[in-house]
N, C-alpha and C positions, 0 to 999 in steps of 0.2 A: 503494500499500499504506500509506503514511504518513497519507494522508487518510482511509483507511478505518479506521484505528485511531483517529484523532481523532474521526471521526464516531460510532463505536461507543461510545467513552468519553462524549462528550457526550450521546449518547441515554441512557446508563444514568443519568447524573446528573440530566438534565433530565426524563426519563420518557417521551420521545416521540422516534422518529427523524425525525418530520416537520419539526421545526425545525432539523435538523442540516445544512441545505443549505449553510450558509456558517459558517465557524468561524476563530478565531484562538486559537493556543496561546501562552502565555507562561509563563515560570518566573523567579522571583527566589528559588530556593531551594526553593519550593513549585511546585505546578502550578496554573495557571488556564487554563481553556477556556471560550471565550465566542463567541457569534454576532457577526457583523459589526455588526448593529444594536444590540448591547447589550442586547437583551431578556432573553436567557437566559445564565446564566453558572454556572460551578462551579469551586470552588477546594478543593485539598487541602493542609493545613498540619499543623504539629505543633510541639511543644516537648519539649525533654529538659533537665531541671534536675537535676544530679547533685551532692549535697551531701556534704561531709565535716566532722565536728564533733570538737573536742578540748576538754574541760573540765579545770579545775584540780580539786584535791581539794574534795570537797563532802559535807557531812553530809546533804544532802538528794538527792532523785533527780536525776541527771545522766548521760545515756548517750552516751558518745563512740562514733564509728563513722562509717558511711556509709549513705546511702540515696538512692534516686531520689525526690526531693520531688515531681517532676511528670514525667509521661510521656504526654503528650497527642497525640491525633490529632483533627483538625478538618476537617470537611466544611462548606462554606458556599457560598452562591450565591444565584441568584434565578430566578424563573420566573413568567410571567403577572402581573407586578406585585408579587409577594410575595418577600421575602428569607427565608432559612432558615439556621440553624446548628445543626450536629449535633456536639457535642464530648464526648469520652469521655477520662477520665484513668486509665490503667492502673496509676498508683502508688496509687490509693486515693481515699477520699472526704474532704470537708471539712465534715462535720456534717450533710450532706443524705442522704436516702434514695435508693436507686437504685444502679446498678452503675457508679460512678465518673462519672457525668454531671456536667458543668459547664454551660456555656451550651447550652440545647436549646430553641429557639424558632422561631417564624415571625413575620415582621414585614412591615408595609406602611405606605406613606405615607398619612396621613390629615390633610387640611387642611394646616396649616403644619409638621406634626410627623410623627413615626414612632410607630405603634402596635406594640407587642411583646406577644406571647402565649406563655407557656411558662415555662421556668425561666431566670432571669438575676439579676444583682445588683440589689437594689432601689437607688434613687437617693438615696444618703447616703454621706458621707465620701469626700473627694477621694482619699485614699490607697487606700481600699477599691476605688474604681472604676478605679484604675490597673491596667492589665494586669500579671500577674506577670512578663511578658517585659520590662516597661518600668520595673520598680522600681528606685530609686537604691540602696537597701539591701535585701538579699535578705529580710529579715523585715519585716512590715508593723508600724506602731505600735499602741499601745493603743487609738486611736480607731477602730479597724477591727474585723474579725472575729476578729483576734488578741486583742482585749480586750473592749470593750463590747458587740459584737455576737457574742460567742463561739459558734462552731459554726452561725452564721446567714448564711454568706456568700452563697450562692445560694438563691433562694426561688422559689416557683412562683405565678404570677399574670399580671397585666396592667400594662403600663407605657406611658406616653406621654412623648415627649421631643421638645422643640422647641430648635433652635439656630440661631445666626446667627454673624456674623463676631466678635461680642464678647460673646454671652451664651449660656446654656443654661438650660432650665427643664424638669424632669422630675418627674413624679408616678407612683407605682406603688402597687398594692394586691396583697397576696400572702397565701397561707396559710402558717402557721408549721409548716413540715415538719421542722424540725431535731429530732434525737433518735432514740430506738429505735422500731421498729415496735410494740413492746409498749404504747406510749401510746395504743393503740385508735384511732389516727389521729383523735383529736379535736383538730384542729390549731390552732384559733384564727386570728385575722386580724391582718394588719399593714398600715400605710400608711406611705410614705415619700415625701418631696418634696425637692427641692434646686434652688437658684437660683445661678447664677454670673454674673459680669460682669468682663470684662477691658477697663479703660479704655485700655490700651496693648497692642498685639499686632503684633509684627514678628518678622523672622528672628533678631534678636539682642537684642531688649528687649521684655519681656512683664510686665504686672502683672495678677495674678488675685486676685479677691475672691469669697467664696461663703458660703452658709448652707444648713443642712439640718435637716429635723425628721422624727422617726420615732416612731410609736407601734406597739406590738405587744401586742394584747389576747389573752391565753391564754383557752382554754376550761378547764373544771375537770380535765379528764384530760390536758391538755397536758404535754409531758415537761419543760418548764422553760425559762426565758429568764433568762439571767444574763451576768455578766462574769467573766473570768479573765485572769491576766497570767503568761506564760512569760517572766519578766524576765531570764533569761540566754540567751535565743534558743532556737531549736528543739531539742528533746529535752532541755532543761534543766529545772530545777524550776519548777512551776506553782503558782500561788496563786489560790484562789477569791476573787474580790472581793466580789461581790454577786450575788443572784438575787431574782427576783419570786416571790411565793407562788403557789400553784396557783390558777388562775382570775383572777389579778391581771395588770396591764399594766406594760409598761417603756416609758419614753418618753426620748428623746435629742434635745437641741438641739445642733447643731454649728456652728462658725464656722471659716472657712479663708481663708488668704491665701498667696500665692506670687509669686515675682518671678524674672526672668532679666534679668541685665545682662551681655552679653556671655558670657565663659566662667564667670561666677558664677551660681549658682542657690541659692535658699532657699524653703523652704516650711514652714508651720506650721498646726496645727489645734488647736482648743479645744473640748471637748464636756462637756456637763453631763448626766448620766443619772439617772433616777429608777426605782427598782424597788419597786413597790408591795408592801405586805404586807397580809395579811388582818386583822391587829390590830397596833396599835402604829404607830410611825414608819416611814415609808419608807426604804429604803436608797438614799442619795444618793452619787453617784460623780463625780468630776471628773477629767479626763484631759486631757492636752496633750502636744504634741511640738513641737520646732524641728529642722529638718534643713537641711543646706547641702551644696553641692557645688562644686567648682572644677576645671574641665577644663584640664590642663597643656598640652594640645595645641591649645587654642584654640577648640574647638567650643562652640556655644550649644545649650542643651536646647530641642528643639522643642515647640510648643504645639499640642494637639489641641483645635481650636476646637469641633468637633461634640460632644465629650464633656466638655470642661472640665477636662482633666487634661494632665499633661505626659508626653511620650515620652522614651525614653532617646536619648543623643546618637548621631549617625551619624559614624563616623570619616572624615575628609578627607585623612588622610595614609596612605601605604603601610604604615607601622608601627602603624597603629591609633590609637585615642584612649585617653588615660589621664586618669581622673577620681578626685580625692581626695573622700572623703565623711565626714560626721560627723552624728550625731543624738542629741539628748537627749530622753528619753521618760518621762513621769510619769503615775501613775494613783493615786487615794486614795479610800478610803471611811472615814468616821469614824462610830462608833457613839455616837449621841446619848443612849442609854440607860445608859451607864456611870455609876455613882454616885460613885465615887472613882477618880481617876487620878493617877498619879505624873507626874513631869516629862517631858513630851513623849510620853506614851502615845498610841498610835494603833490604830485597829481594823484596817485593811488599808492597806498602801502598798507600791508597788514603783516603782523607778527603773531606768532602763537607759540607759547611755552606750555608743554604738557609734562607733568610728573605722575607717576602711578605705579600700580603693582598687579601682576597676574598671578593667579593660583590655578595651576593645572592639576585639577583633582585626579584625573586619569586621562588616558589618551583621547577620550571623547568629550570630556566635560572640563570647562574651565570658567573662571570668573575674572573679569578684567575691570579695575577700578582706575579712574583717570581724573586728575584735577587740571583743568584747562584755564590758561590765562591768556586772553586774546586782546589785541589792540588794533583798531583800523583808524587810518589817517585819510581824510576826505579833503580835498581842496575846492575852495570856491573863490571866484573872482568878481570884484566890484569896483565901480569908479571909472574914471577917465583920467590918465590912462588906467587900464585895469590893475588892481592890486591883489594878488593871490594870498590868501590866509588859510590856515589848516583847521579842520574840525576834527577832534579826537573822540574815539569811543573806546572805553575799556569795559570788557565784559568777562565774567569768570563763570565756569561751568564745572559741576561735578557729574561724571558719567559712570554708570555701572552697567556692565554687559554681562549677561548669562548666556553662555554659548555651549551648544550640544551639536556635535556633527557625527554622522555615522555613514 
């Protein structure tokens, strides 16, 4: 009876009962069913991220409360030499069209690498490519879709990724699907590429270096490509940093470095973005962050060699793993067209300082606590000739995440 259930389940996933003559069922929180020869496989997984936020008094918009940040079910596997992934988020969208789709693709090995067709993350920004299940701090920095790639986390197109023990190289081409359907689906095209190299890789010591380049060329009816900054965390005040004019392009050059030395881990990225304008000077943005973590219980952060990113620690003690974390995040756009500026005036600038702790109860469950201190600087001009002055906002947040993945 148990074998009959297994065979029936495998037949549904693979699409034919003829290959279900031999099977192995496994579970590590999720469900994996595969044939003994490894040619056919199906997995069911998911994640629940339940967040709570509390803000201090703030004259700008900040909404304390709770939400399911992510509530995903994932079906993945392989059949006839092709991999597939079908992932839906019941908590909502991240700027892409469709009903909560995240990764949604088919892939196969071609030459030394893997070809992916469908919806996935373009190969750019180390922290952007890190799974939300593996983040050191619950919110990503401004060098990701939380900032310079605002609303453009998942895109639809074609990607090719090669990897070895010490390197990865990926290139992707995609349509610009972000924004409302009212944009007449005149989507534009983008290209992104990323190269990483790890001169040292071991269980307890790793050094990672990388660089990426992205260009997104809008069509005239595209809904817009820009950068924004929620500088006090999720559901806090948000500042528009820059945007490319209709029909113009946005380019980003990024550099990244990270290292693990025993229980200590550090990571940093620096990016320069250019948002073209139809007339006048382009809007130029600089962003960078530095983050660090220390595991009080002695674990080392593992390195994912095939993707060139780091995973979350796995507890080795019955009481779990405890990790202290901190990050400084900065983004700025200066307006070169200002004619008269007072001392220190800026066009757009945001900084965020985050400190916190993570408790990894077991490989599936963790709790994340963060104290976020954000500052936004807005510039306004008045008078003849115009004199530019700054408006400051300081907002603080306490955020707690309960995360379960399987």
